[in-house]
N, C-alpha and C positions, 0 to 999 in steps of 0.2 A: 814879808811873806804873804801871798794871797793865796785865797781858796779858792777851788773851783766844781761843782758837783758833776759826777760823772752820769754819762745818758746811759740807758739800756744798750747799746748798740756799740756802746765804747769796749764793749767784752765780749771774748771770746776765746773759747773753751777749747785746745787740742790735746791727743794723746799721741805721744811717738813711743816706739818699741826700741831700747837701747840695749845693744848685746857688749858685754867685755869679756876678758878673761877672768876666770873662776878664783884664779887661783892670787894669792896677797903679795907675790914673786912680780906680778904685773906680766910676766911670760904667759904663751898660752899654754906652752906644756911645761908639766913637772916632772924634772928627771931625778931627780933626787928623793929622798924618802927616810925620815928619822923617828923615833920613837922615842918615846920619853921609861927608863928603868921606875921610875918613882911613880908611874902613873900607872904603870902594866905591874906593878906589887904593891898598886893600894887598892880599897874597895870595887874602883870601878873596871880595876884590871879586868876583874873575874866575868864583864858584861861587856869590852869591848877596849880595842886598842885605837889610842889617836895617834895621827900621824901628825907631823910637823915639817914644814918646809925646812928648816936649818935644827943641823943638831949642837953647831958652837955655841949657841943663848938659849936654853931652854926656856928660861925667864922671862926671854922679850922676845921669843918666836912663837908662829900661829899657828893652831892649830888649821889642818886641812879639811880633813876628812875623818871619820871613824871606820872602824874594823869592827865588826861582829860577828856571831856564830847561830844561828838557828837550828831547832831541830823539834820538831813535834812528841818526841819520846825520850825531851832530855840528855840523849846522850852526849856526847864527846868534849864534857864537863862535869866536875865536881858537884855530887849532890849537896843540896842546904844541911842536908839530916841525913846519914844515912839510914835511917829507921826507915825513911821516906823516898822509896827508891822512884828516880826520875822525874824528881822535883828538884832542878838547877837551874843557873842560868841561862844556858840554851834554850831551856823549857819557856823562860820567862820571855826572853828576845822573840822566840816564835810566836808569843802571845800576844804579844806587843803590836807587832807586824800584823799577825794575821786581824786584830779589832783595829788596825790602822791602815789596811788596805783592803782585805777582802770584808770588813764589817759584818763578820759571820763566823762566830766560835765553830761553827761547822762544819768548816770548808778548807780545802785541803789547795795549797800555789802547785800552779800547774806551770809549765815553761811551753813556748811553741805555740802554733798556730794549725788548723786543719786536719789533717793526719798524721801530723809527727808532733802530738801533743804528750807530755808527760806530766806525770804526778810525782812531787818528790818529798819524803820526807823532812828533809834537811836544805839549808840552804846557807850561802854566805851575805855579809848586809856591807853596802857601803854606803856611808851617811855621809854625806856634805857638810861641814862645819856651817848654821844657819847664816851666818855672815858672810859667808861667800858667795851663795847661789841667787842671792838677793830674791827675786819672785818667782828661777823656777830657771832648770838648767835647759841651754839651746838646745833642739832637738836638731842631729846631724854634726854636731861638735866635738861627740865624743869617740874619743881614739884611745883605748887601752892596751897597751901590750902587755899579758902575762905570758912570763916565764920559766924553764924549770932546767933539768939536764936531761932532758927529751926532746924537747921543743919549743917552740914559738906558738903562739896564738895572737893575731892583731885583732881586738870586740871592737865593735861600734853598736850603734843604737838603729834600727830598719824606719827612720822616719822618711827617709827618700823612695823607700823600695813600696809604702804603704800609702794606700789614695785615701782613706777614711782612719779619723782616728778610730782607738777601740777605747775601753773603759775598764777597770776593772774597779767595782763598788762605785765610788764616785770620782776617781782617779785617774786621768790620763795615763797611757801605760804603751811601751815599744818593747817589743823583744828587743835582747840583747844577742848580738848575731857576730859571726867570722864576717871581715870586710872594712872599710874604711870609709868616713866621710859621711856614716848614715847610711850605710849601702854595700850588700853583698857585692859588689861588681857583676850581678846576673848568673853567678855559678849557678849548678844546677840544684844546688840541696838549700838556693837562698840563705846560704849562712847557717843554716841548722845543722843540727849533727844528728844521725839517726839513732832511734830508739834512746834519745834523751832530749829531745826539742831544740829548745834555744840554750844559749849561755847564759840565761839570765832576763830579767824585768829592768825596765829602765823607766822610772816613775819623775817626769820632769817636774811637776807642780811640787812633788815633797822631797826632791833634792836627792833621790833615793835608788840606789842600787842592789840589787838581788842576783846574787854568781848559782848558777845552777851547777852544784858538784860533780853532779854526775857526767854531766857535757863536759867541762873543764877536763875530770881526769881520763877520760876516752882521749882528749887530744893532746895532753901533756904530761900525763899520770899524776896531777895533782888535788889529791883527794882530802875530804876531810876527813878525820877521825869519827867513826859513832861508836864507840865502846864505853859502854855505862859506867858512869862514875871517872870518867878521865880526870886528869887536870884540867882548870881550868886557862885556858887564853893559847892554848896547843892550836888551835882551828885558826885561832885570830893572826898566827902569825906564821902560820903556814902562808895563806891569801898574802899575806903582808911580804915574804921574801919572796914571792913569785911578782907581785909588783915590783916590789926593789931591783929586782932580779932584770925586768924589764924594762925599767929604767926609763917609760914612755906613757904622761897620763895625758892625754889633752880634751882642756873641756871647758866652755864658754856656759856663762851666766848672763841671764834677759831679764827685764822689769819693762813695764811701762811705766812711763813719765807722763806723769799730766801737766799739762803748763796750762795759766789763764794767761791770756794775751791781753795789757788793758792799755787802750790806744787814748795817749794825754795830749790834749790841743791845746795850742797857743793862740786863739785867733789876733788879726793883726789890731785890736783894739783891747787884748787884753795883757796882761803882765808887762807894764812899760813901764811902772813907776818903782822904785823901790820903798822900801819902808825901812832903811836903814834910817836910825835915828840921827846920825851924825850927818845926813845931808837936810837936817831942818833945824833952826835957828833957835834953839831953849827958848831964850825970853818973848820971840815976837809971832814963832810958827811958821814961817814963811822958810822956802824953800834957800837954801845958800846959795847955791848954784845956778845962774838963770840958764841956760842952758839946757838945763834938765827939768824946764818950763814946759818949753816948745818945741822939745824935739828931744826925749827922755832918750835914754839906752839900759837896757839890764842885761845881766849874764844868768843865764839860767845852769843852774850846778847842780841841783837835790832836786827829785821829785818824791811828796810824802803824799800819803795815802792815808786819812783819816776816816773812822767811821762815825754815824749821827750824832756819838757823844763825844767828838774832839778829841778821840784816843788814837795816838801814830802806831798804825797796824805794817806798816812796811814803807823801806826807804829805797828807792832806784837811783844812784849816782849814774852821773854822764862824764862820758871819759875825758870831755875837754869841755869847759864852758861854751854855749851856743849863746850868738847875741841875738837881742830880741829888744824890735822897735815900734814904731805904726806902720812902717813898710814890709815887716818880716810876720809869716809866720809859722809856726815850730807842729810838728805833731812826733811825739816819742812815743816807740811801744815799748811799753815795759813788761817784762817774761817773767811768772813767776814759777817754779815748779813745783811739784808735791807730788 
C-alpha cells in the first residue's frame, strides 16, 4: 500500500438535480389506495388519515401520504371538551398550517390570483410522507384525479403557466388548477373556478397540497361537512373516497445530489512496486523474484482516502484490476455523493 497527498486541483464539486417517482411502488402513478382501520380508530385518526400503497399486509406496507381537514372555526370534527366550543382537531390542524405556511396567526388562507381570489375558512390537506418526497415535489409532475357520482376533475399545479415563482411566507407556492402536466391547457379561466379561486395550493418544499372545498364542490359536488362538533374523521374519509374513486395520483420527487469528484493520479514512476511481504525474503530482505526488480508490475484494485491522522475515510473499488508499471499512468475519478 502506497500513499500520496491530494492536491487542491484534484477536487471538483458538482450538483445535479435528480427526479424520481414519489411512490414506494416505483410506479409514477398510484392507482390503488388503502387505509388502516387501526390508525383511523386510534388517537391519530382524530387528526389525519394515513394512506398506504397496499392493503394486503399493513404491517409491511408503507404510508404514501396523509389526509387531514382544517377549519378555522373548529367545525367538522368533535370538540375536545363540549364545554369549550370550537376547540377541536380541525382547529388544531388549521393553526398548525397557518403557523407553518402563513407565519402569522392573524392571516387567512386564500386560493387563486389576480381578480379571482377566494378566502376560505377551511381546507383539506394532502401531506406527503417525508420519506417519499425527499427534498421537494417536482413541479409539473402532479396529476390528480378526483371523482364522485356526479363527475371527475383532473388537477395539476400551474408551474408551466407562470413565469415567476410566488411565495406565501417563505414557502414557494403554485396554484392547484384544472389541467395536466403543470398547465391548464390555455383554457379561458386558466383552470380556476369562478367565485372560488383555484382548487388549492401546492407547496413543493413542504411536500404539502391544500385543497379548496368550495372549488371542488362546485365541480363534482364533493364538499366538507362544517357542522359544529361533528364526528372526527368524516371529512378526511370524504376526500379519501374521492381520490380512491379517481384511481390516479401521479407525482414525482426531486432532490439535489452534491457530488465531490476526486481525481486520483498515478504517474508513471509511482505505485509500481508492491508492498506484499511475500515478495520479500524474510531472512535477507531481498526481492525474491528478479523480474520485479527492473520490470515491476502491480495491479491497482482499491483506492483508500485518508485524513492527516491516517484515518480511513472512504474506499473506492475499481470494477477490474488496473495494471501499472513504469510505462503506464493512471487517472481514476472517484465520485462521492452526499
